[in-house]
C-alpha positions as CSV (number, residue, x, y, z in Angstrom):
1,M,5.7,-0.3,15.3
2,K,2.4,1.0,14.1
3,S,2.3,3.7,16.9
4,R,5.8,4.8,15.8
5,R,4.7,5.1,12.2
6,R,1.6,7.0,13.3
7,W,3.7,9.4,15.4
8,R,6.1,10.0,12.5
9,R,3.2,10.6,10.1
10,R,1.6,13.1,12.5
11,L,4.9,14.9,13.1
12,G,5.4,15.2,9.4
13,E,2.0,16.7,9.0
14,I,2.6,19.2,11.7
15,L,6.0,20.2,10.3
16,D,4.7,20.0,6.7
17,L,7.3,17.5,5.6
18,P,6.9,15.0,2.7
19,Q,5.7,11.6,3.8
20,D,8.5,9.8,1.9
21,I,11.0,11.5,4.2
22,T,9.2,11.2,7.5
23,L,8.1,7.6,7.0
24,D,11.3,6.5,5.3
25,L,9.5,5.4,2.1
26,P,10.8,5.3,-1.4
27,R,9.7,7.8,-4.0
28,V,9.1,6.1,-7.3
29,T,8.6,8.1,-10.5
30,V,7.4,6.3,-13.6
31,L,7.8,8.0,-17.0
32,G,5.5,6.2,-19.3
33,D,6.8,2.7,-20.0
34,L,10.4,3.9,-20.6
35,Q,11.9,4.9,-17.3
36,V,11.6,4.4,-13.5
37,L,13.4,6.5,-10.9
38,V,13.6,5.1,-7.4
39,E,14.7,7.6,-4.7
40,N,15.3,6.9,-1.0
41,H,16.5,3.4,-1.7
42,R,18.8,1.0,0.1
43,G,20.7,-0.5,-2.9
44,V,20.3,-2.8,-5.8
45,I,19.5,-6.4,-4.9
46,R,19.2,-7.9,-8.3
47,Y,19.9,-6.7,-11.8
48,A,19.0,-8.5,-15.0
49,P,17.6,-7.3,-18.4
50,E,14.2,-8.6,-17.4
51,E,14.0,-7.5,-13.8
52,V,15.6,-5.0,-11.4
53,V,15.0,-5.3,-7.7
54,I,15.8,-2.3,-5.4
55,A,15.9,-2.6,-1.6
56,M,13.8,-0.1,0.4
57,S,13.0,0.2,4.1
58,G,10.8,-2.7,5.0
59,G,10.8,-4.4,1.6
60,R,11.7,-3.9,-2.0
61,V,10.6,-2.5,-5.4
62,A,10.7,-4.9,-8.4
63,V,10.7,-3.4,-11.9
64,R,10.0,-5.9,-14.7
65,G,10.3,-5.5,-18.4
66,R,12.6,-5.9,-21.4
67,D,16.1,-4.6,-22.1
68,L,16.2,-2.9,-18.6
69,G,19.4,-1.0,-17.8
70,L,20.7,1.0,-14.9
71,T,21.6,4.5,-16.2
72,V,22.2,6.2,-12.9
73,I,23.1,4.7,-9.5
74,S,23.7,7.1,-6.7
75,S,23.0,7.4,-3.0
76,S,20.0,9.5,-3.8
77,G,18.4,7.4,-6.6
78,V,18.5,4.7,-9.1
79,T,17.3,5.3,-12.7
80,I,16.1,2.2,-14.7
81,T,15.5,2.5,-18.4
82,G,14.1,0.1,-21.0
83,L,10.6,-1.2,-21.8
84,V,8.9,-1.3,-18.4
85,D,6.0,-3.7,-18.0
86,A,5.4,-3.6,-14.2
87,V,6.5,-2.0,-11.0
88,R,5.7,-4.0,-7.9
89,F,6.1,-3.2,-4.2
90,E,6.9,-6.2,-1.9
91,R,6.6,-5.5,1.8
92,F,8.2,-7.6,4.5
93,P,6.1,-8.4,7.5
């Protein structure tokens, strides 16, 4: 698995492609403590006003806070708004 990832990383460097595309990683954009945009996701696992969990390749992204809401859900991204306290990446072995 590591050699495959290394190969994809090297190919991305040669072709000058973004690493989130070549390594199948999420792109997470945080706007202060008010909004989180998660692109290249695999769907919403859990939604509650205190926590939103988004599936990604090899793990998940957990956003914790208060009054969280999903304002946009599409195949390209999920936008979470509210008072964001933390964004945590959880990798599966």
